[in-house]
C-alpha positions in Angstrom: 0.1 0.0 0.3 1.6 3.7 -0.7 1.7 6.0 2.0 0.3 9.2 2.2 2.2 12.4 1.7 1.7 13.5 5.0 3.6 10.3 6.1 6.1 10.6 3.6 6.9 13.9 4.7 8.2 12.0 8.0 11.0 10.7 6.1 11.7 13.8 4.1 13.9 17.5 5.1 14.5 20.7 3.4 10.7 20.8 1.9 8.4 23.0 1.3 5.2 22.9 3.0 3.4 23.1 -0.2 4.9 19.9 -1.8 3.2 17.7 0.1 1.0 15.5 -2.1 -2.1 13.5 -1.4 0.0 11.1 -2.1 3.5 11.5 -1.7 6.0 14.7 -1.6 7.0 16.6 -4.3 10.9 17.1 -5.0 12.8 19.6 -6.5 15.5 20.2 -8.8 18.9 21.5 -7.4 21.5 20.9 -9.6 22.0 19.6 -13.4 25.1 17.6 -14.5 25.6 15.9 -18.0 27.6 13.0 -18.1 31.1 13.5 -19.7 32.5 9.8 -19.9 31.8 6.3 -19.6 30.6 4.6 -16.8 31.1 1.3 -15.8 28.5 -1.7 -14.9 30.4 -4.3 -14.3 29.6 -8.2 -12.5 32.6 -7.2 -9.8 32.4 -3.3 -9.6 30.8 0.0 -11.5 31.8 3.5 -11.7 30.3 6.8 -12.6 31.9 8.7 -15.7 32.6 11.9 -14.7 30.0 15.0 -15.2 30.2 18.5 -15.7 27.4 20.8 -14.2 24.9 23.0 -15.9 24.5 25.9 -15.2 21.3 28.1 -15.0 21.5 31.6 -16.6 21.5 34.9 -14.0 17.7 34.1 -14.1 18.4 30.6 -12.8 17.0 28.8 -15.7 18.5 25.9 -16.7 17.5 25.9 -21.1 18.4 22.3 -21.8 18.7 20.9 -25.4 17.1 17.4 -26.2 19.4 15.1 -24.3 20.1 13.2 -20.9 20.9 14.9 -18.0 21.7 14.0 -14.3 19.2 15.8 -12.2 20.1 16.2 -8.3 17.5 16.6 -6.3 17.0 19.6 -3.7 15.4 17.8 -0.1 16.8 15.1 1.8 14.9 12.2 2.3 15.5 9.1 4.1 13.3 5.6 3.3 11.8 4.1 6.5 12.2 0.4 7.6 9.1 -1.5 5.9 9.0 0.5 3.2 10.7 1.0 -0.6 11.0 4.6 -2.5 9.8 5.4 -6.1 10.5 9.4 -7.7 7.9 8.9 -10.5 8.0 12.5 -12.8 5.3 14.8 -12.1 2.9 15.3 -15.3 4.3 19.1 -16.8 7.2 16.9 -17.6 5.2 14.4 -19.5 2.9 16.7 -21.0 6.5 18.8 -23.0 8.1 15.7 -24.0 10.4 15.0 -20.8 10.7 12.2 -18.1 12.4 11.2 -14.9 13.5 8.1 -14.5 14.9 6.5 -10.9 15.9 3.4 -9.4 14.0 1.4 -6.7 15.1 3.2 -3.1 15.4 0.7 -0.4 14.7 0.5 3.0 17.2 2.5 5.0 18.8 4.7 2.1 19.7 8.3 3.4 20.5 11.0 0.9 19.9 13.7 -1.6 19.5 11.3 -4.5 19.5 11.9 -8.2 17.8 11.1 -11.4 17.8 10.2 -15.1 16.3 13.5 -17.0 15.7 12.5 -20.2 14.6 15.8 -23.0 13.0 15.3 -26.1 12.1 18.5 -26.8 14.0 21.6 -25.4 12.6 22.9 -22.6 13.4 25.4 -19.9 13.2 24.7 -16.4 13.9 27.1 -13.4 16.5 25.8 -10.6 14.2 25.2 -7.1 11.2 23.7 -9.6 8.9 20.8 -8.8 10.1 17.7 -11.3 9.1 14.3 -9.3 7.0 12.9 -6.6 8.6 10.9 -4.1 6.0 8.1 -3.0 6.5 5.3 -0.5 5.2 1.8 -0.1 4.9 -0.2 2.9 7.4 -3.1 1.8 9.0 -6.6 3.5 12.6 -6.4 3.1 15.9 -8.7 4.4 18.1 -6.1 5.6 18.5 -2.3 4.9 20.2 -0.1 2.3 24.3 -0.4 2.9 25.7 0.3 -0.6 28.3 3.2 -1.4 25.0 5.7 -2.2 24.2 5.5 1.1 24.7 9.7 2.7 25.2 10.5 -1.0 25.3 14.7 -1.3 23.6 15.5 2.2 26.7 17.0 3.2 
């Protein structure tokens, strides 16, 4: 069962009061990056390619051409035990030929996460704009997240 937005808010820091939605909590864009070198996903290791920040203009607007971008969210969250987290794109992104991809956020994960913003038609996004909605669902689990991304971007 998915939890209410008010419940989700108890697991998130640094959010605006009006970010709480009926079934989740809106996440904002803190920073945008483009990957500039190859990453690696192997059977015995992984690495993330080098990234370059995309700077907003003087008005705080990211002017993004079609392509793939990494978005860092502005909120810090902690997935509670007995839950799993997901980030879904806000419908306005979809209506503008863009989407937001993320992975499963396991029980015990804490940090300021990131997502893959796919831009299929030029778009302008203001820094701090709401791009996704974080939702939590009750879930059985064995253990808690203890990977290398624990605490990412939280400092």
